[in-house]
N, C-alpha and C positions, 0 to 999 in steps of 0.2 A: 208655911206660912213664913216662917223666918228666913226659910233658902228663897224663897220669891221677894222677898224683901232685900236681901243681899243680892241677888242678881239683878236687879231694877237700879239698886245702888251702883252695884258695878257698872252697869250698860252707864247711866247718866255720866259715871265720871269718865270711863271712856271718850263720852260724846265730847264732853266739859274739854278735860285733857287734847283733844283731838283737834276742837278750836282755836285752845289758847297755844297749843304748839304750832301752829301755822299763821297765826296773826305777829306781825311784826311787830320786833322791839322798840326800844326806845332808841334804840342806836339805828336801828333799819332806818326809822322814821328820818331820825336828824341826816343821817345818809343821805336820804331819797330826797328831801328838803334843799341839801349843797348841793347834788347833783343835778335837779330840777332849775336851782338857779344859776348854776353854770350853765346850762343849756341856752337859759334865757338868755342869756349874755353870750351868747354867742361862741361858748368855749367846747371843746368835744369833749365827751368824758369815756373814756375804755378803760376795762381792768385788764391791766397786763403784768404779765410776768416777765423782770426783771433776771437778769445771767448773776449771780452770785460770783464777787470776786473773792478768793481764797486768799491765805497769807503768804500765797509765793507772788500774789499776783495776777496769778490765772484765773480762768473763768471753770467756775465751777458747776459739777449738773444741776447742783440745789438753783433753786429761784426765790425773789421774792416778789411776792402779789403786794400791789401797788392799783391805786387806783390813776391812770394816764390823762392829765387835765391837759389840753393842746389849745396850748391861744395863739389867734393870728399871728404868724411871722412877718418875715420880709419878704419882701418879690423874690422870684428865680433870676430873675435879672441879676440882682446884687450878691444873692452870697456867690461864695466861691466853696466852699464845703463847709457840711456838716458835722456834726460836734455831739457826743455823748459821755457825761460823765457818771459814775456809779456810786454811791457808797460804798467804801472797802473795808472788810470786814478782817485789816492788819492793822497791827499796831502801827504806830508811825515811827518805831524803830527798825520793823522791818521792811517800812513803804520806802523806795527805790529814794533816794536822794536828789536825782536827777529829775527826779520827776516833774512835769511844769504845772500837774492836777493839785489842787489845793488839802490839805491835809485830812486824812480820813477819805479821801475818795480816789478816784482811778478812771484813766481815759478807757471807755470802751469800744468806742468809735473815731476816727480820725484826730489825732492828738496832734495838737497842733498851733503853732506861738499867737497868740491873741494882746489885743494892744492892754496896756497895763488899768487903763479906765475897765475897760469888758472884764477882766480879770478880778480886779476890785470888788464891783460890782457883782459880779457871781459868787466868790469868798464871799462875803457880807452876806450877800441871800443864804449860803449853805451854812454860816456860821449860827445865823437866826433861828435856822429852821431843818436844824441836822438831826433830830430827834423824828421830824414828820416827813422828810423828804429823802426818797432813794433813789430818784436818778434826775438827773437835770438834761434833756438834748434841745440842739436846732439844728432842725432842717428843713430842707426847701419847705417854703410855707407854712410850718409851724415852730412854737417854740413849745417843748412840753415838760410838765415839771408831774414827775411819778411822787404820789400822797399818800401817805396814810391815811386819808383821812380824820387823823384827828384835832379836828377844829371845828371852824361855824364860817359861817358866809364874811365873817368879817378877815377871817384867813384869807378868803377867796378875794377880799376886796384889797390886799396887801399881796397877793400876788398880782392880780392884775397890777396894780399900778407897778410895781416892781418890772414887769414883763414889758410892760410900753416904756419906762426906761430902758430896760436892755435894748430894745427895739431900735430906741433910738440911736444908740450907743455902736449895735450893730449895721445901721443903715450909713451912719458916718466912718465906720469902720471900712466897710466893704466896697463903698464910695471910693475910700483912699486907695485902698490895694486895688482895683480898675483903673484909677487912673494914672497909677504907678505902672500897670504893665503898657497902658497906651503910650505913656513916656517910651518906656523903653522900646518897646516897638517903633518908634520914632526916630530913637537914636539911630 
């Protein structure tokens, strides 16, 4: 009789354990709400593997997992070249001094001279979110933040506001570049 009771008890525990094992955790539910809120706002969310920048400034085989939150960017006609910054895992002493990248970050795609107001805007964002953001890119059609999702919806609100301001700065910057090219062709 006791063996039978132990067997039923173990079977019950296995069933309950399996149910608890497949149920989403509190963290999973929080992230699901965050992603749902982003999608409802028109933000595309995608899981990404960003390359890891090693101590010599080169790309390693390792990767950093982050959720890429892609906000509406600027029009294709406006943008001249895209760029991407990735968190660097080298110390500031090891980072190249001639790099135009903010401290603790490395250019991954199209390092280019951006206006001081854009770089100041980007640097302030990266400093404020240094523990959360893994990558930042501006490509045709989107401004993407690689984020570890260690925040809540208020964090997403802040990202949206920052992206809106960056979009305005970039539009003015690329329009100025385009106008300068037209002037140079006309001369």
